[in-house]
KEDREN-598933 format. One line per 8 residues: number of its first residue (from 1); for each residue x, y, z of N, C-alpha, C. Coordinates in Angstrom, 1 decimal. Example, Ala and Ser with C-alpha at 12.3 -4.5 7.8 and 13.67 -1.06 7.14 Angstrom:
# KEDREN-598933
1> 13.2/-5.7/7.8/12.3/-4.5/7.8/13.2/-3.3/7.8  12.8/-2.2/7.1/13.7/-1.1/7.1/12.9/0.0/7.9
# end
This chain:
# KEDREN-598933
1> 42.7/52.6/247.7/43.3/53.7/247.2/44.8/53.4/247.5  45.0/55.0/245.9/46.6/54.7/246.4/47.1/56.0/246.2  48.2/55.7/246.9/47.8/57.5/247.7/49.9/58.0/246.9  49.9/58.8/247.3/50.8/60.1/246.4/51.6/61.1/247.8  52.7/60.5/248.1/53.3/61.0/249.2/54.1/62.4/248.4  53.7/63.8/248.4/54.9/64.5/247.1/55.4/65.3/248.1  57.5/65.2/248.6/57.8/65.4/249.8/59.4/66.0/249.0  59.8/67.1/249.8/61.0/67.7/249.0/61.3/68.3/249.8
9> 62.4/69.2/249.5/63.5/70.5/251.0/61.9/71.6/250.1  62.3/72.3/251.3/61.2/73.9/251.5/61.1/75.2/249.8  60.1/75.4/249.5/60.2/76.0/248.6/59.7/75.5/247.4  59.7/73.7/247.3/60.3/73.1/245.7/59.3/73.1/245.1  57.6/73.8/245.6/56.6/73.6/244.5/55.9/72.5/245.2  56.0/71.7/246.8/55.0/70.7/246.9/53.2/71.2/246.5  53.3/72.4/247.5/51.7/73.1/248.3/51.3/73.5/246.7  52.4/73.5/245.7/51.8/74.8/244.5/51.3/73.1/243.8
17> 51.9/71.9/243.6/51.6/70.9/242.9/50.5/70.9/243.8  50.1/70.5/244.9/49.3/69.5/245.9/47.4/70.0/245.8  48.0/71.9/245.6/47.3/72.9/244.7/46.5/72.5/243.7  47.4/72.6/242.6/46.8/71.8/241.2/45.8/71.3/241.1  46.9/69.6/242.1/45.3/69.1/241.7/44.1/68.3/242.5  44.1/69.5/243.1/42.7/70.0/244.1/42.1/70.3/243.7  42.0/71.4/242.7/41.5/71.9/241.6/41.2/70.7/240.5  42.2/70.4/239.5/41.6/69.3/239.2/40.6/67.5/239.4
25> 40.3/68.3/240.8/39.9/67.2/241.3/39.8/66.2/242.1  41.1/65.8/242.7/41.7/65.2/242.6/42.2/65.6/245.0  42.1/64.0/245.5/41.4/63.5/246.8/43.1/63.5/247.3  43.4/65.6/247.7/44.7/65.8/248.0/45.2/66.7/249.5  45.7/66.0/250.5/45.7/66.7/252.2/46.9/67.4/251.7  46.0/68.5/252.8/47.8/69.6/253.3/48.1/69.0/254.0  50.0/69.9/253.9/50.9/69.6/254.4/50.2/70.3/256.0  50.4/68.4/257.2/50.6/68.9/258.3/50.5/70.0/259.1
33> 52.2/69.9/259.0/53.1/70.6/259.8/52.2/72.5/259.8  52.1/73.2/258.2/52.3/74.1/258.4/50.7/74.6/258.8  50.0/73.2/259.3/48.3/73.5/259.6/48.7/73.6/261.2  49.8/72.2/262.6/50.0/72.6/262.9/50.3/73.9/263.4  51.5/74.1/262.7/51.9/75.9/263.3/51.0/76.4/263.0  50.2/76.9/262.7/48.8/77.8/261.8/48.3/78.2/263.8  47.8/76.1/264.4/47.5/76.1/265.1/47.4/76.7/266.4  49.1/76.0/266.4/49.6/76.0/268.2/50.5/77.2/268.1
41> 50.9/78.6/267.7/51.2/79.1/267.4/50.2/80.6/267.9  48.9/80.2/268.0/47.8/80.3/268.5/47.7/80.3/270.1  47.9/79.4/270.9/48.1/78.8/271.5/49.1/79.1/272.6  49.3/80.2/273.6/49.6/80.2/275.0/50.7/79.3/275.2  50.7/78.1/275.0/51.1/77.8/275.3/51.1/76.0/273.7  52.1/76.3/273.4/51.9/76.0/271.4/52.6/75.1/271.5  52.2/73.8/270.9/53.7/73.3/270.9/53.8/73.4/269.3  55.4/74.0/269.1/55.9/74.8/268.2/57.4/73.9/267.8
49> 58.5/73.5/266.6/59.1/72.1/266.4/60.2/73.8/266.4  60.6/74.6/266.6/62.0/75.2/267.3/61.7/75.9/268.6  60.7/74.9/269.8/60.4/75.1/271.0/60.8/73.6/271.7  60.1/73.1/270.9/60.0/71.3/271.3/59.9/70.6/270.3  61.1/69.9/270.1/60.3/69.4/268.6/60.1/67.8/268.8  60.7/67.0/269.3/60.5/65.6/269.8/58.9/65.9/270.2  57.9/66.7/270.8/56.7/67.1/271.0/55.5/67.6/269.5  56.6/68.5/268.5/56.2/68.6/267.0/55.7/67.7/266.4
57> 56.8/66.1/266.4/57.1/64.9/265.8/55.2/64.3/266.1  55.0/64.6/267.4/54.0/63.8/267.8/52.8/63.6/267.0  52.6/65.4/267.9/51.4/65.9/267.1/50.8/65.5/265.7  52.7/66.0/264.8/52.2/65.9/263.5/52.7/64.2/263.0  52.6/63.2/263.8/52.4/61.6/263.3/52.0/61.4/263.6  50.3/61.6/264.8/49.1/61.4/264.5/48.7/62.0/263.7  48.6/63.8/263.0/48.0/64.1/262.8/47.8/63.5/260.5  49.3/62.7/260.4/49.1/62.3/260.0/48.7/60.9/259.6
65> 48.4/60.0/260.6/48.0/59.1/260.8/46.4/59.3/260.7  46.5/60.2/261.2/44.8/60.8/261.0/44.2/60.9/259.5  45.6/61.4/258.7/45.2/61.6/257.1/45.4/60.2/255.9  46.0/59.3/256.5/45.9/58.1/256.3/44.4/57.2/255.9  44.4/57.3/257.3/43.0/56.5/258.1/41.4/57.3/257.4  41.9/57.9/256.8/40.4/58.6/256.4/40.9/58.8/254.4  43.3/58.6/254.6/42.5/58.4/252.8/42.5/57.0/252.0  42.7/55.6/253.2/41.2/54.5/253.6/40.8/54.1/252.7
73> 40.0/55.0/253.4/38.2/54.8/253.4/37.9/55.3/251.8  38.9/55.8/250.9/38.5/56.5/249.6/38.5/55.5/249.0  38.4/55.6/247.4/38.7/55.0/246.2/39.0/55.9/245.6  40.2/55.3/244.1/41.0/56.3/243.6/41.9/56.7/244.3  42.7/58.3/243.5/44.1/58.1/243.6/44.4/60.1/245.0  44.7/59.4/245.6/45.3/60.5/246.8/46.8/61.1/247.0  46.9/62.0/246.9/47.8/63.0/247.0/48.2/63.2/248.7  49.3/63.6/249.3/50.0/63.6/250.5/50.9/64.6/250.6
81> 50.8/66.4/251.1/51.8/67.3/250.9/52.5/66.1/252.1  53.9/66.2/251.7/54.8/65.9/252.4/54.0/63.9/253.5  54.4/63.1/254.5/54.4/62.2/254.8/55.2/62.3/256.1  55.1/60.7/256.5/55.5/60.2/258.0/56.8/60.3/257.3  57.0/60.3/256.7/59.1/59.9/256.3/59.5/61.4/256.6  59.0/62.9/256.4/59.8/63.7/257.0/59.9/64.4/258.8  58.3/63.0/258.9/59.7/63.7/260.4/60.1/62.7/261.0  60.7/62.1/260.6/62.1/61.5/260.7/62.8/62.5/260.2
89> 63.2/63.1/259.2/63.8/63.6/258.5/63.8/64.4/259.7  63.0/65.5/260.1/63.2/66.2/260.6/63.9/66.6/262.1  63.2/65.0/262.6/63.7/64.5/264.0/65.6/64.5/263.5  65.9/63.7/262.7/67.1/63.5/262.2/68.0/65.5/262.1  67.3/65.8/260.8/67.9/67.9/261.2/68.3/68.2/262.4  67.5/67.7/263.8/67.3/68.1/264.7/68.1/67.7/266.2  69.4/67.2/265.6/69.5/66.6/266.3/69.6/64.7/267.4  67.7/64.7/267.1/67.5/63.6/267.0/67.9/62.0/266.9
97> 68.4/61.9/265.7/68.9/60.4/265.1/68.4/59.3/266.1  67.7/58.6/266.0/68.4/57.2/267.0/67.8/57.2/267.9  67.1/57.5/268.8/66.3/58.1/269.4/64.9/58.0/270.4  64.6/57.7/271.2/63.5/56.6/271.6/62.2/56.9/270.5  62.0/58.6/270.8/61.0/58.8/269.9/60.5/58.5/268.4  61.8/58.1/267.3/61.7/58.2/266.5/61.1/56.5/266.7  61.3/55.5/267.1/61.4/53.4/267.2/59.8/54.5/267.9  59.5/55.2/268.8/57.6/54.5/269.4/56.5/55.3/268.0
105> 57.5/56.3/266.9/57.0/57.0/266.4/56.9/55.4/264.9  57.4/54.5/264.9/57.5/53.2/264.3/56.7/52.7/264.5  55.7/52.6/265.5/55.1/51.8/265.4/53.4/52.1/265.5  53.8/52.0/263.8/51.7/52.6/263.2/50.5/51.5/263.3  49.9/52.3/263.9/48.5/51.0/263.8/49.2/50.7/262.0  48.5/48.6/262.4/48.0/48.3/261.0/47.9/48.8/260.6  46.7/49.1/260.3/45.4/49.9/259.3/45.4/50.7/258.6  46.9/51.6/259.1/47.3/52.5/257.6/48.6/52.2/256.8
113> 48.9/51.4/257.4/49.9/50.5/256.5/49.9/50.1/255.2  50.5/50.8/253.7/49.3/50.4/252.4/50.7/50.5/251.6  50.6/49.2/250.7/52.0/49.5/250.1/52.0/49.7/249.1  50.7/50.7/249.3/50.5/51.4/248.1/50.8/52.7/247.8  51.5/53.0/248.7/52.2/54.3/249.1/53.3/55.3/248.4  53.3/55.5/247.5/53.8/56.5/246.6/55.1/58.0/247.0  55.9/57.8/246.9/56.6/58.7/247.0/57.3/59.3/245.7  57.0/60.9/245.7/57.8/62.3/244.1/58.1/63.2/245.3
121> 59.3/62.6/244.5/59.6/64.0/245.3/60.1/64.7/244.2  60.1/66.1/244.8/59.6/67.1/244.1/61.5/67.6/243.3  61.9/68.0/241.8/62.5/68.6/241.7/62.7/70.2/241.1  63.8/70.7/241.9/64.0/72.4/241.3/64.7/72.2/240.5  65.2/73.5/239.7/66.7/73.3/239.4/65.9/74.3/237.6
# end
């Protein structure tokens, strides 16, 4: 598996690019945060980033690990709409830079670490 994480700011075309790649037959993984927000907002005590960022980041991290483990079992090229590094960006922007949570998230199971992951930053302009 060769993986590419598509990252960039809001509205920069990440999801549109992922959908185009999916339509061309590539294995693509949707943005975890969007899926979690959709699911968690339906629960009366849902974990949402604007209510509890550390708990949401932990849920997103676990879901991204699941995506990566699924991708490791496939051959070919995989594309991810955002990735684990984005979680650290959210935490830093939310005032959690250097928090214990960041260190806990760094304890990634060895099976999910793959040196063939490449980051692609979308460019707007």
